[in-house]
C-alpha positions in Angstrom: 0.2 -0.3 0.1 2.7 2.4 1.0 5.2 1.2 -1.8 4.0 3.3 -4.4 5.2 6.8 -2.5 7.6 8.3 -3.5 9.4 11.5 -3.0 7.1 13.6 -4.1 4.2 12.2 -2.7 6.3 13.1 0.6 6.6 16.3 -0.8 2.9 17.0 -1.2 2.3 15.5 2.2 4.7 17.6 3.9 2.9 21.0 2.3 -0.5 19.6 3.5 0.3 19.7 7.1 2.9 22.6 6.6 -1.0 24.6 5.2 -2.8 22.9 7.8 -0.9 23.5 11.1 1.3 26.6 10.2 5.2 26.6 10.5 5.0 27.6 14.3 3.0 25.0 15.4 5.0 22.5 14.1 7.4 22.1 16.6 5.3 22.4 19.7 3.3 19.3 17.7 6.4 17.1 17.5 7.3 17.8 21.2 3.5 17.0 22.2 3.6 13.7 20.1 7.2 12.9 21.1 6.1 13.7 25.3 2.9 11.3 24.3 4.9 8.3 23.0 7.7 8.9 25.8 4.6 8.1 28.4 2.8 5.7 26.0 6.0 3.6 26.7 6.6 4.1 30.5 3.0 3.4 31.1 3.5 -0.4 29.2 6.9 -0.8 31.1 4.6 -0.3 34.5 2.1 -2.2 33.1 4.0 -5.7 32.0 6.1 -4.8 36.1 2.8 -5.1 37.2 1.7 -8.1 35.7 5.0 -9.5 36.6 4.5 -9.0 40.4 0.9 -10.1 40.1 1.8 -13.4 39.0 4.1 -14.8 41.6 6.0 -18.3 40.9 4.4 -21.8 42.0 7.2 -22.8 43.7 7.6 -20.4 46.5 4.5 -20.3 48.8 3.4 -16.6 49.2 3.4 -14.8 52.8 -0.6 -14.7 52.6 -0.7 -18.3 52.3 0.4 -19.1 55.9 -1.8 -19.8 58.5 -4.7 -19.9 57.0 -7.6 -22.1 57.3 -6.9 -23.8 54.7 -3.4 -24.7 56.2 -4.5 -26.3 59.7 -6.5 -29.0 59.7 -10.1 -29.0 60.9 -11.2 -29.7 64.2 -13.6 -32.4 65.1 -17.0 -31.3 66.3 -19.0 -33.5 68.6 -22.0 -34.8 66.6 -25.5 -33.2 67.9 -27.8 -35.7 69.3 -31.0 -34.1 69.4 -33.4 -37.2 69.4 -33.1 -37.7 73.5 
C-alpha cells in the first residue's frame, strides 16, 4: 500500500501538513507527540512490571498462605444428638 509512495508524494504530504498546522505550530506538535510516545512507553513498562509482580511463581508459597484456615486441619466436632 505504501510502496507506491515516492519523494514527490511525501513532499506533497508535508506541504499539506504545513498548510494545515502552520510553521509556528509544527515544533510544538512534534514535541507533544514525542512526550506522548514517551509517556505511553513508560506506562506500558509499568503495566508489564505490575503483571510480573501480580503473578508470583508457583514454587514459593506467598506470605498470605501461611497460617490460613486452609493450611490448618479442621477441628472435630461432637455430633448434635437432639433425639433424646
